[in-house]
C-alpha positions as a Markdown table, in Angstrom:
| # | Residue | x | y | z |
|---|---|---|---|---|
| 1 | Met | 49.7 | 124.7 | 115.7 |
| 2 | Thr | 49.2 | 127.2 | 112.7 |
| 3 | Pro | 51.2 | 127.0 | 109.4 |
| 4 | Lys | 52.7 | 130.3 | 110.4 |
| 5 | Thr | 54.1 | 128.9 | 113.6 |
| 6 | Asn | 55.5 | 125.8 | 111.7 |
| 7 | Lys | 57.2 | 128.2 | 109.3 |
| 8 | Ser | 58.8 | 130.3 | 112.0 |
| 9 | Arg | 60.1 | 127.1 | 113.8 |
| 10 | Leu | 61.6 | 125.9 | 110.5 |
| 11 | Asp | 63.2 | 129.3 | 109.9 |
| 12 | Ser | 64.7 | 129.2 | 113.4 |
| 13 | Leu | 66.2 | 125.8 | 112.7 |
| 14 | Thr | 67.8 | 126.8 | 109.4 |
| 15 | Ala | 68.9 | 130.2 | 110.6 |
| 16 | Asn | 72.7 | 130.9 | 110.7 |
| 17 | Arg | 73.5 | 128.0 | 108.4 |
| 18 | Lys | 75.6 | 128.0 | 105.3 |
| 19 | Pro | 73.9 | 127.3 | 102.0 |
| 20 | Ser | 74.4 | 123.7 | 100.7 |
| 21 | Trp | 76.4 | 125.0 | 97.7 |
| 22 | Thr | 79.0 | 126.8 | 99.8 |
| 23 | Trp | 81.5 | 123.9 | 99.5 |
| 24 | Met | 81.2 | 123.8 | 95.7 |
| 25 | Val | 82.0 | 127.5 | 95.5 |
| 26 | Ala | 84.9 | 127.1 | 97.9 |
| 27 | Ala | 86.3 | 124.1 | 96.0 |
| 28 | Ala | 86.1 | 125.8 | 92.6 |
| 29 | Gly | 87.7 | 129.0 | 93.9 |
| 30 | Ser | 90.5 | 127.0 | 95.6 |
| 31 | Val | 91.2 | 125.1 | 92.4 |
| 32 | Val | 91.4 | 128.2 | 90.3 |
| 33 | Val | 93.5 | 130.2 | 92.7 |
| 34 | Ser | 95.8 | 127.2 | 93.3 |
| 35 | Ala | 96.4 | 126.7 | 89.6 |
| 36 | Ile | 97.3 | 130.4 | 89.2 |
| 37 | Val | 99.6 | 130.4 | 92.2 |
| 38 | Thr | 101.3 | 127.2 | 91.2 |
| 39 | Met | 102.1 | 128.5 | 87.7 |
| 40 | Leu | 103.5 | 131.7 | 89.2 |
| 41 | Leu | 105.6 | 130.0 | 91.9 |
| 42 | Phe | 107.0 | 127.0 | 89.9 |
| 43 | Glu | 108.8 | 126.9 | 86.6 |
| 44 | Ser | 106.7 | 123.9 | 85.5 |
| 45 | Phe | 103.3 | 122.9 | 86.8 |
| 46 | Ser | 103.6 | 120.9 | 90.0 |
| 47 | Ile | 100.8 | 118.5 | 90.9 |
| 48 | Ile | 102.0 | 118.2 | 94.5 |
| 49 | Gly | 102.2 | 121.9 | 95.0 |
| 50 | Phe | 98.8 | 122.4 | 93.3 |
| 51 | Val | 97.0 | 119.9 | 95.5 |
| 52 | Leu | 98.6 | 121.2 | 98.8 |
| 53 | Ile | 97.8 | 124.8 | 98.0 |
| 54 | Ala | 94.2 | 123.9 | 96.8 |
| 55 | Gly | 93.7 | 121.9 | 100.0 |
| 56 | Leu | 94.9 | 124.8 | 102.3 |
| 57 | Leu | 92.8 | 127.3 | 100.4 |
| 58 | Tyr | 89.7 | 125.1 | 100.7 |
| 59 | Ile | 90.1 | 124.6 | 104.4 |
| 60 | Ala | 90.7 | 128.3 | 105.0 |
| 61 | Ser | 87.8 | 129.4 | 102.8 |
| 62 | Met | 85.3 | 127.0 | 104.5 |
| 63 | Tyr | 86.5 | 128.3 | 107.8 |
| 64 | Val | 85.9 | 131.9 | 106.8 |
| 65 | Ala | 82.6 | 131.2 | 105.3 |
| 66 | Ser | 81.4 | 129.3 | 108.4 |
| 67 | Arg | 82.7 | 132.1 | 110.6 |
| 68 | Ile | 80.8 | 134.8 | 108.7 |
| 69 | Met | 77.6 | 132.9 | 108.1 |
| 70 | Glu | 77.4 | 130.9 | 111.3 |
| 71 | Asp | 79.4 | 131.4 | 114.5 |
| 72 | Arg | 82.9 | 130.8 | 115.9 |
| 73 | Leu | 82.1 | 127.3 | 117.4 |
| 74 | Lys | 80.7 | 126.0 | 114.1 |
| 75 | Ala | 83.6 | 127.6 | 112.2 |
| 76 | Met | 86.1 | 125.7 | 114.4 |
| 77 | Asp | 84.2 | 122.5 | 114.0 |
| 78 | Glu | 84.3 | 123.0 | 110.2 |
| 79 | Phe | 88.0 | 123.7 | 110.4 |
| 80 | Trp | 88.9 | 120.6 | 112.4 |
| 81 | Arg | 86.6 | 118.4 | 110.4 |
| 82 | His | 88.2 | 119.4 | 107.1 |
| 83 | Leu | 91.6 | 119.2 | 108.6 |
| 84 | Ile | 91.0 | 115.6 | 109.7 |
| 85 | Trp | 89.6 | 114.6 | 106.4 |
| 86 | Ser | 92.7 | 116.1 | 104.7 |
| 87 | Ala | 95.0 | 114.1 | 107.0 |
| 88 | Phe | 93.1 | 111.0 | 106.1 |
| 89 | Leu | 93.4 | 111.6 | 102.3 |
| 90 | Ile | 97.1 | 112.4 | 102.7 |
| 91 | Ala | 97.6 | 109.1 | 104.6 |
| 92 | Leu | 95.9 | 107.3 | 101.6 |
| 93 | Val | 98.2 | 108.8 | 99.0 |
| 94 | Pro | 101.3 | 106.6 | 99.7 |
| 95 | Leu | 99.1 | 103.4 | 99.8 |
| 96 | Ile | 97.3 | 104.3 | 96.6 |
| 97 | Ser | 100.6 | 105.3 | 95.0 |
| 98 | Val | 102.3 | 102.0 | 95.9 |
| 99 | Ile | 99.4 | 99.9 | 94.8 |
| 100 | Trp | 99.1 | 101.8 | 91.5 |
| 101 | Ser | 102.8 | 101.6 | 90.7 |
| 102 | Val | 103.1 | 97.9 | 91.5 |
| 103 | Val | 99.9 | 97.0 | 89.5 |
| 104 | Ser | 100.6 | 99.2 | 86.5 |
| 105 | Glu | 104.2 | 97.9 | 86.3 |
| 106 | Gly | 103.8 | 94.3 | 87.3 |
| 107 | Leu | 100.4 | 93.2 | 85.9 |
| 108 | Pro | 101.3 | 93.7 | 82.2 |
| 109 | Thr | 104.4 | 91.6 | 82.7 |
| 110 | Leu | 102.4 | 88.8 | 84.4 |
| 111 | Ile | 99.7 | 88.9 | 81.6 |
| 112 | Ala | 102.3 | 88.9 | 78.8 |
| 113 | His | 104.5 | 86.2 | 80.5 |
| 114 | Pro | 102.3 | 83.9 | 82.7 |
| 115 | Gly | 105.2 | 81.5 | 82.8 |
| 116 | Leu | 106.9 | 83.7 | 85.4 |
| 117 | Leu | 104.8 | 82.0 | 88.0 |
| 118 | Thr | 105.9 | 78.5 | 87.1 |
| 119 | Thr | 109.6 | 78.9 | 86.3 |
| 120 | Asp | 112.7 | 79.9 | 88.3 |
| 121 | Met | 116.0 | 81.5 | 87.3 |
| 122 | Gln | 117.8 | 78.2 | 86.7 |
| 123 | Gly | 119.9 | 78.5 | 83.5 |
| 124 | Val | 119.0 | 82.2 | 82.9 |
| 125 | Val | 122.1 | 84.2 | 81.9 |
| 126 | Gly | 122.9 | 87.7 | 80.8 |
| 127 | Ala | 122.6 | 86.8 | 77.1 |
| 128 | Asp | 119.0 | 85.8 | 77.6 |
| 129 | Asp | 118.1 | 89.2 | 79.0 |
| 130 | Ile | 120.1 | 91.0 | 76.3 |
| 131 | Ala | 118.1 | 89.0 | 73.7 |
| 132 | Thr | 114.8 | 89.9 | 75.5 |
| 133 | Gln | 115.6 | 93.6 | 75.6 |
| 134 | Thr | 116.4 | 93.6 | 71.9 |
| 135 | Glu | 113.0 | 91.8 | 71.4 |
| 136 | Ser | 114.6 | 88.8 | 69.7 |
| 137 | Ala | 113.5 | 86.4 | 72.5 |
| 138 | Pro | 110.8 | 86.2 | 75.1 |
| 139 | Leu | 111.4 | 87.0 | 78.8 |
| 140 | Gln | 113.2 | 84.1 | 80.5 |
| 141 | Gly | 113.1 | 83.0 | 84.1 |
| 142 | Gly | 110.5 | 83.5 | 86.8 |
| 143 | Ile | 109.6 | 83.8 | 90.4 |
| 144 | Leu | 108.6 | 80.2 | 91.3 |
| 145 | His | 111.6 | 79.7 | 93.6 |
| 146 | Gly | 110.9 | 82.9 | 95.5 |
| 147 | Leu | 107.2 | 82.1 | 95.8 |
| 148 | Val | 107.9 | 78.6 | 97.1 |
| 149 | Gly | 110.5 | 80.0 | 99.6 |
| 150 | Thr | 108.2 | 82.6 | 100.9 |
| 151 | Val | 105.4 | 80.2 | 101.5 |
| 152 | Met | 107.6 | 77.5 | 103.2 |
| 153 | Ile | 109.5 | 80.0 | 105.3 |
| 154 | Thr | 106.4 | 81.7 | 106.5 |
| 155 | Ile | 104.7 | 78.4 | 107.3 |
| 156 | Leu | 107.7 | 77.3 | 109.4 |
| 157 | Ala | 107.8 | 80.6 | 111.2 |
| 158 | Ser | 104.2 | 80.4 | 112.0 |
| 159 | Val | 104.5 | 76.9 | 113.3 |
| 160 | Ile | 107.2 | 78.1 | 115.6 |
| 161 | Ser | 105.8 | 81.4 | 116.6 |
| 162 | Ile | 102.0 | 80.8 | 117.1 |
| 163 | Pro | 102.2 | 78.1 | 119.9 |
| 164 | Val | 105.0 | 80.0 | 121.7 |
| 165 | Gly | 103.2 | 83.3 | 121.5 |
| 166 | Leu | 99.8 | 81.8 | 122.5 |
| 167 | Phe | 101.1 | 79.9 | 125.5 |
| 168 | Ala | 103.2 | 82.9 | 126.7 |
| 169 | Ser | 100.1 | 85.2 | 126.5 |
| 170 | Ile | 98.0 | 82.6 | 128.4 |
| 171 | Tyr | 100.6 | 82.5 | 131.1 |
| 172 | Leu | 100.7 | 86.3 | 131.4 |
| 173 | Val | 97.0 | 86.8 | 131.6 |
| 174 | Glu | 95.7 | 83.6 | 133.4 |
| 175 | Tyr | 98.6 | 82.5 | 135.6 |
| 176 | Ala | 101.0 | 85.3 | 136.3 |
| 177 | Asn | 100.4 | 87.4 | 139.3 |
| 178 | Arg | 102.4 | 90.5 | 138.4 |
| 179 | Asn | 105.5 | 88.9 | 139.7 |
| 180 | Ala | 109.0 | 89.7 | 138.7 |
| 181 | Phe | 109.1 | 86.9 | 136.1 |
| 182 | Ser | 106.0 | 88.1 | 134.3 |
| 183 | Arg | 107.3 | 91.7 | 134.4 |
| 184 | Ala | 110.5 | 90.5 | 132.8 |
| 185 | Ile | 108.6 | 88.7 | 130.0 |
| 186 | Arg | 106.6 | 91.8 | 129.2 |
| 187 | Phe | 109.7 | 93.9 | 129.2 |
| 188 | Phe | 111.6 | 91.6 | 126.8 |
| 189 | Val | 108.5 | 91.3 | 124.6 |
| 190 | Asp | 108.4 | 95.1 | 124.3 |
| 191 | Val | 112.1 | 95.2 | 123.5 |
| 192 | Met | 111.7 | 92.4 | 120.8 |
| 193 | Thr | 108.7 | 94.3 | 119.3 |
| 194 | Gly | 111.1 | 97.2 | 118.3 |
| 195 | Ile | 114.1 | 95.1 | 117.3 |
| 196 | Pro | 115.5 | 95.8 | 113.8 |
| 197 | Ser | 114.9 | 92.9 | 111.4 |
| 198 | Ile | 118.5 | 92.7 | 110.4 |
| 199 | Val | 119.4 | 92.1 | 114.1 |
| 200 | Ala | 116.9 | 89.2 | 114.2 |
| 201 | Gly | 118.6 | 87.7 | 111.1 |
| 202 | Leu | 122.1 | 88.1 | 112.6 |
| 203 | Phe | 120.9 | 86.5 | 115.9 |
| 204 | Ala | 119.4 | 83.4 | 114.2 |
| 205 | Phe | 122.5 | 83.0 | 112.0 |
| 206 | Ala | 125.0 | 83.4 | 114.9 |
| 207 | Gly | 123.0 | 81.0 | 117.1 |
| 208 | Leu | 122.8 | 78.3 | 114.5 |
| 209 | Ser | 126.4 | 78.8 | 113.6 |
| 210 | Leu | 127.5 | 78.2 | 117.2 |
| 211 | Leu | 125.3 | 75.1 | 117.4 |
| 212 | Ile | 126.7 | 73.7 | 114.2 |
| 213 | Glu | 130.2 | 74.5 | 115.4 |
| 214 | Leu | 129.6 | 72.5 | 118.6 |
| 215 | Ile | 128.2 | 69.5 | 116.7 |
| 216 | Val | 130.3 | 69.1 | 113.6 |
| 217 | Gly | 133.3 | 71.4 | 114.3 |
| 218 | Asp | 134.5 | 74.7 | 112.8 |
| 219 | Ser | 134.7 | 74.5 | 109.0 |
| 220 | Pro | 133.6 | 76.7 | 106.1 |
| 221 | Gln | 131.3 | 74.0 | 104.8 |
| 222 | Ala | 129.6 | 73.6 | 108.1 |
| 223 | Leu | 129.0 | 77.3 | 108.5 |
| 224 | Gln | 127.7 | 77.5 | 104.9 |
| 225 | Ser | 125.1 | 74.8 | 105.8 |
| 226 | Val | 123.6 | 77.2 | 108.3 |
| 227 | Lys | 122.0 | 79.2 | 105.6 |
| 228 | Thr | 118.6 | 77.4 | 105.1 |
| 229 | Gly | 115.0 | 78.1 | 105.0 |
| 230 | Phe | 114.7 | 76.9 | 108.6 |
| 231 | Ala | 117.2 | 79.5 | 109.7 |
| 232 | Ala | 115.2 | 82.2 | 108.0 |
| 233 | Ala | 112.1 | 80.9 | 109.8 |
| 234 | Leu | 113.8 | 81.2 | 113.1 |
| 235 | Ala | 114.8 | 84.7 | 112.3 |
| 236 | Leu | 111.2 | 85.6 | 111.4 |
| 237 | Ser | 110.0 | 83.9 | 114.6 |
| 238 | Val | 112.1 | 86.4 | 116.6 |
| 239 | Leu | 110.0 | 89.2 | 114.9 |
| 240 | Met | 106.7 | 87.4 | 115.0 |
| 241 | Ile | 106.5 | 86.0 | 118.5 |
| 242 | Pro | 106.3 | 89.4 | 120.3 |
| 243 | Val | 103.5 | 90.5 | 117.9 |
| 244 | Val | 101.5 | 87.3 | 118.6 |
| 245 | Val | 102.1 | 87.7 | 122.4 |
| 246 | Arg | 101.0 | 91.3 | 122.5 |
| 247 | Ser | 97.9 | 90.8 | 120.3 |
| 248 | Thr | 96.8 | 87.6 | 122.1 |
| 249 | Glu | 97.4 | 89.1 | 125.5 |
| 250 | Glu | 95.2 | 92.1 | 124.7 |
| 251 | Met | 92.4 | 89.8 | 123.4 |
| 252 | Leu | 92.6 | 87.6 | 126.5 |
| 253 | Ser | 92.6 | 90.6 | 128.8 |
| 254 | Val | 89.3 | 91.9 | 127.5 |
| 255 | Val | 87.4 | 88.6 | 128.2 |
| 256 | Ala | 85.0 | 89.4 | 131.0 |
| 257 | Asp | 86.0 | 87.9 | 134.4 |
| 258 | Glu | 82.3 | 87.1 | 134.9 |
| 259 | Leu | 82.6 | 84.3 | 132.3 |
| 260 | Arg | 85.6 | 82.8 | 134.1 |
| 261 | Glu | 83.9 | 83.1 | 137.5 |
| 262 | Ala | 80.7 | 81.4 | 136.2 |
| 263 | Ser | 82.8 | 78.5 | 134.9 |
| 264 | Tyr | 84.6 | 78.1 | 138.2 |
| 265 | Ala | 81.3 | 78.2 | 140.0 |
| 266 | Leu | 80.2 | 75.2 | 138.0 |
| 267 | Gly | 83.3 | 73.3 | 139.2 |
| 268 | Val | 85.2 | 73.5 | 136.0 |
| 269 | Arg | 89.0 | 73.5 | 136.3 |
| 270 | Lys | 91.1 | 76.4 | 135.3 |
| 271 | Trp | 92.7 | 74.8 | 132.2 |
| 272 | Arg | 89.4 | 73.7 | 130.9 |
| 273 | Thr | 87.9 | 77.1 | 131.5 |
| 274 | Ile | 90.7 | 78.6 | 129.4 |
| 275 | Met | 90.1 | 76.0 | 126.6 |
| 276 | Lys | 86.3 | 76.1 | 126.6 |
| 277 | Val | 85.5 | 79.6 | 127.7 |
| 278 | Val | 88.3 | 82.1 | 127.4 |
| 279 | Leu | 89.9 | 81.1 | 124.1 |
| 280 | Pro | 86.7 | 80.7 | 122.2 |
| 281 | Thr | 85.5 | 84.1 | 123.4 |
| 282 | Ala | 88.8 | 85.8 | 122.3 |
| 283 | Met | 89.3 | 83.7 | 119.2 |
| 284 | Ser | 88.2 | 86.5 | 116.9 |
| 285 | Gly | 90.9 | 88.9 | 118.0 |
| 286 | Ile | 93.5 | 86.1 | 118.4 |
| 287 | Ala | 93.0 | 84.8 | 114.8 |
| 288 | Ser | 93.1 | 88.3 | 113.3 |
| 289 | Gly | 96.2 | 89.2 | 115.3 |
| 290 | Val | 98.0 | 86.1 | 114.3 |
| 291 | Thr | 97.1 | 86.6 | 110.6 |
| 292 | Leu | 98.4 | 90.2 | 110.8 |
| 293 | Ala | 101.6 | 89.0 | 112.4 |
| 294 | Ile | 102.1 | 86.5 | 109.5 |
| 295 | Ala | 101.5 | 89.3 | 107.0 |
| 296 | Arg | 104.1 | 91.5 | 108.8 |
| 297 | Val | 106.9 | 89.0 | 108.4 |
| 298 | Thr | 106.0 | 87.8 | 104.9 |
| 299 | Gly | 107.6 | 90.9 | 103.4 |
| 300 | Glu | 110.8 | 90.9 | 105.4 |
| 301 | Thr | 114.1 | 91.0 | 103.3 |
| 302 | Ala | 117.1 | 91.6 | 105.6 |
| 303 | Pro | 116.7 | 88.5 | 107.9 |
| 304 | Ile | 116.0 | 86.2 | 105.1 |
| 305 | Leu | 119.0 | 87.5 | 103.0 |
| 306 | Val | 121.3 | 86.9 | 106.1 |
| 307 | Thr | 120.0 | 83.5 | 107.0 |
| 308 | Ala | 118.8 | 81.8 | 103.8 |
| 309 | Gly | 120.9 | 83.5 | 101.1 |
| 310 | Tyr | 119.8 | 83.5 | 97.5 |
| 311 | Ala | 119.4 | 80.5 | 95.1 |
| 312 | Ala | 118.4 | 80.6 | 91.4 |
| 313 | Thr | 116.7 | 77.2 | 91.7 |
| 314 | Thr | 113.6 | 76.1 | 93.5 |
| 315 | Asn | 114.4 | 74.5 | 96.8 |
| 316 | Trp | 111.6 | 72.4 | 98.3 |
| 317 | Asn | 113.6 | 71.4 | 101.4 |
| 318 | Pro | 113.8 | 74.2 | 104.0 |
| 319 | Phe | 116.3 | 72.2 | 106.1 |
| 320 | Ser | 119.0 | 71.9 | 103.4 |
| 321 | Glu | 120.7 | 74.3 | 101.0 |
| 322 | Trp | 120.0 | 78.0 | 100.4 |
| 323 | Met | 116.5 | 79.2 | 99.8 |
| 324 | Thr | 115.1 | 82.3 | 98.1 |
| 325 | Ala | 112.1 | 84.3 | 99.2 |
| 326 | Leu | 110.2 | 86.9 | 97.1 |
| 327 | Pro | 111.5 | 90.0 | 98.9 |
| 328 | Val | 115.1 | 88.7 | 98.4 |
| 329 | Tyr | 114.3 | 87.9 | 94.8 |
| 330 | Ile | 113.0 | 91.4 | 94.2 |
| 331 | Tyr | 116.0 | 92.9 | 95.9 |
| 332 | Arg | 118.4 | 90.8 | 93.8 |
| 333 | Gln | 116.8 | 91.6 | 90.5 |
| 334 | Leu | 117.0 | 95.3 | 91.3 |
| 335 | Val | 120.5 | 95.6 | 92.6 |
| 336 | Asn | 122.2 | 92.8 | 90.7 |
| 337 | Pro | 120.4 | 92.4 | 87.4 |
| 338 | Thr | 121.1 | 89.3 | 85.3 |
| 339 | Ala | 122.5 | 91.4 | 82.5 |
| 340 | Pro | 123.8 | 94.8 | 83.8 |
| 341 | Ala | 123.8 | 96.2 | 80.3 |
| 342 | Ala | 120.2 | 95.2 | 79.8 |
| 343 | Gly | 118.4 | 95.7 | 83.0 |
| 344 | Asp | 114.8 | 96.0 | 81.7 |
| 345 | Pro | 114.0 | 92.2 | 81.9 |
| 346 | Ser | 115.3 | 92.1 | 85.5 |
| 347 | Met | 113.2 | 95.1 | 86.4 |
| 348 | Ala | 110.1 | 93.5 | 84.8 |
| 349 | Arg | 110.7 | 90.4 | 86.9 |
| 350 | Ala | 111.1 | 92.5 | 90.0 |
| 351 | Trp | 107.8 | 94.3 | 89.4 |
| 352 | Ala | 106.0 | 91.0 | 88.8 |
| 353 | Gly | 107.4 | 89.6 | 92.0 |
| 354 | Ala | 106.4 | 92.8 | 93.9 |
| 355 | Leu | 102.9 | 92.4 | 92.6 |
| 356 | Val | 102.6 | 88.8 | 93.7 |
| 357 | Leu | 104.0 | 89.8 | 97.2 |
| 358 | Ile | 101.5 | 92.7 | 97.5 |
| 359 | Val | 98.7 | 90.3 | 96.6 |
| 360 | Ile | 99.9 | 87.8 | 99.3 |
| 361 | Val | 100.1 | 90.5 | 102.0 |
| 362 | Met | 96.8 | 92.1 | 101.1 |
| 363 | Gly | 95.2 | 88.7 | 101.0 |
| 364 | Leu | 96.4 | 88.0 | 104.5 |
| 365 | Asn | 95.1 | 91.3 | 105.7 |
| 366 | Leu | 91.7 | 90.6 | 104.1 |
| 367 | Ala | 91.8 | 87.1 | 105.6 |
| 368 | Ala | 92.4 | 88.6 | 109.1 |
| 369 | Arg | 89.2 | 90.7 | 108.7 |
| 370 | Ala | 87.2 | 87.7 | 107.5 |
| 371 | Ile | 88.5 | 85.5 | 110.3 |
| 372 | Ala | 87.7 | 88.3 | 112.9 |
| 373 | Lys | 84.2 | 88.5 | 111.5 |
| 374 | Tyr | 83.7 | 84.7 | 111.4 |
| 375 | Phe | 84.8 | 84.1 | 115.0 |
| 376 | Ala | 83.2 | 87.2 | 116.4 |
| 377 | Pro | 80.7 | 86.4 | 119.2 |
| 378 | Lys | 77.2 | 86.1 | 117.8 |
| 379 | Thr | 74.7 | 88.5 | 119.4 |
| 380 | Gly | 71.0 | 87.7 | 119.4 |
| 381 | Lys | 68.4 | 90.3 | 118.6 |
């Protein structure tokens, strides 16, 4: 093949293609035009308006350039590719904004006052916050009671929910034969998946109130004793069980039937096949699904506020007295500051608590990914 032939083939491959610098010209032009349009349309420069106009102009200019230099099919492909990327970036904006706000507001408070992690709100009064705001005293109080409450309530909810959800999903996949009972279970699981969290809290509180009333009688003291960390764990279990059931059921369903049949052919009983073959194969998805379910209920506020109340001191016994969780602590500091006339210290404590809560939830999500990778079936090369 002659050099002339090679050159002609190369030219045919690169024909009707945009230059590599097209996107830079389109981006620069979109930014300039968007800045001018934004200043003309708005009284003051709007970042949101500037970004939206620039993005729309960039997508339109890339489509036009591709339509002129290439063809209609490539232009449509260019249009949808940039549109999908734009949607992805727009979806990232709230996440990045939340993380940036929480870190920028909460991290300086935790660095300046590390004692927030080791103290609670016992003995902290409005005069302390007034003194803190006038810079005549350091920030008092902390988030220890909320942190302890969150950990203990979440652990209790997990102890209740994981076995129930796991056994229910095993029944649905391995034993149920699409009968009326299994269809009813799936229906109620679907209903429970979308139940409002406040309804779960009211359900747990009402159920325990009826139980206490039957045991010790109807009295204000008995009804007040219903509000405990255990009641909050029951409320969170109502929210957590359907998530565990659904995620585990999906993972068990994708296990190949050939693995079960091979085990049965060796004379292994059904329960042992489930324990030794099915569950280990699906363990990656089960573990990650359970971890994500835990992360989902960790940040709940309404059911814990209804069932556990708020306490200014650290309660290490989830079966007695009121207990505070981090979401309730944050809510309380925002809507009912210790000193209404000096709300900055309460706001600082709320931001610090929000940062700790975000770290816990993000840690659980990262743990879910690590667990899924660790338990994933190993494939040989």
